N, C-alpha and C positions, 0 to 999 in steps of 0.2 A: 504494499500499499504506500503510495507517494504522499507524504506529507511533511510539513515544518511545524514544529511546537515550540513555543516560547515559554520560558519559566524563568523565575528568579524575582518576580515582582514582589512588592510589600509595602508596609508602612515604614517610612523612615523619617528622622527628624531633618530639617534644614541643615545643611553641611555634611550630611552623611553620605554613604556610599552604598550602591547596589551593583551587582553584575547579572545581567540578563543573558540568559542562554537562547540560542536558536538551534535546535537539533533537527536534523533532516533525516528522513528515512524513505527507502525506496528508490533513491538516487544518490549520486555523490555531489557534494558541494564544490568539487575540485574545479569545475568549468563554470561556476555560476558567480554572478555579482549578487550579494546580499545587502538589501536595504532595511533600515530600521525606520519604521514610521510610528507616529504617536497622534492619539487623538484625546484632546483635553475635553471635559464635559461642556457641551454647548458650542464646541469649536469644530472646525474642519480638521480632518487628518492632514498631518503635514510630515514631510520627510526630515528625518533627524540626521541619519548618517547612512554610509554605504562603505562596503569593502568588496572588491572584486578580485576574485580567484583567477579570473580570467586574464586580466591585465595588470593587477597589482594596484589599480588606482584606489583612492579613498575619497570620501566626501563627508564633511561635518557641516550642518548649518551654523550660521554664525553664534546663536544663542548658546550652543553646547561646545564650541571650540576651546580646547584647553581643559575641558572638563571630562568629556566623553572619549573613549577610546575602542576601537574595533580590534578584535584579534580572533584567531581561528584556531581549531585543533583538528587536523585533518584525520587523524586516527580516530576520533570521536565523531567525525562528520558533524561538527558543531561550530558555531560562531558565537562569540560573546561581545557584549556591549558593557564595557566597565563605565560606570557612571559615578563621578566623584563630585563633591561640592554641590550636592544637590539643592535645588531651590524649589519653593512652592510651584512655581510656574512650570516644572518639570513633570507635574502631576498629569497622569493620563493613562490610557491603555496603549501599551507599546506592542506593535506588531512587527514581525520579520516578514520579508517577502523576498522571492529569489527570481533572477532572471538569467537565463543561460547565454553564455557566450559573449557578454558584454562588459564594458567598463562602467564606472559610476557616472560618466557623463551622459550614458543613455539612461541609466536608472533614474537620474535627476529629471528627465523629461518624460518619464513613463508613470501614468497614475497607478495607484495601489491595485486596482482590479485589473490592469494590464499586465502585471507581474505573472510569471508562470506559476508559482505557488506562494500561498501565504498561510499564516498561522491564525488563530482565533484570539491571539493577544494575551498579555500579561499586565496586570493593573499595578501602577506605581503611584503611591500617595506619598507627598513630601508635605509633613505637617508637624507641628510641634503640640 
């Protein structure tokens, strides 16, 4: 069964850290770009970051630059989003979505439902 599953969300205080995971099954992430999207309550889904195993490119939206970092573990077929110095405005449901054979420049122009596969999301709440 082909799917991607996000995990690692939770409640964290401002300034804290979380690491989200995006685990793929039924296919290998080695040839994919993996995008992280988030949707805050009452707001549109936005792209947060991207890492491409296809061309090595990365992307971070301005609001998370210097705080969020993508990494991957090929053996586990999993990509991680390390989120540090979290702010209340980082609150939302985080989704990973993958697109085969492209760089992050293509992911930047691809809507969420235009990606090849996407998960159901994991909720991140940043609050004191």
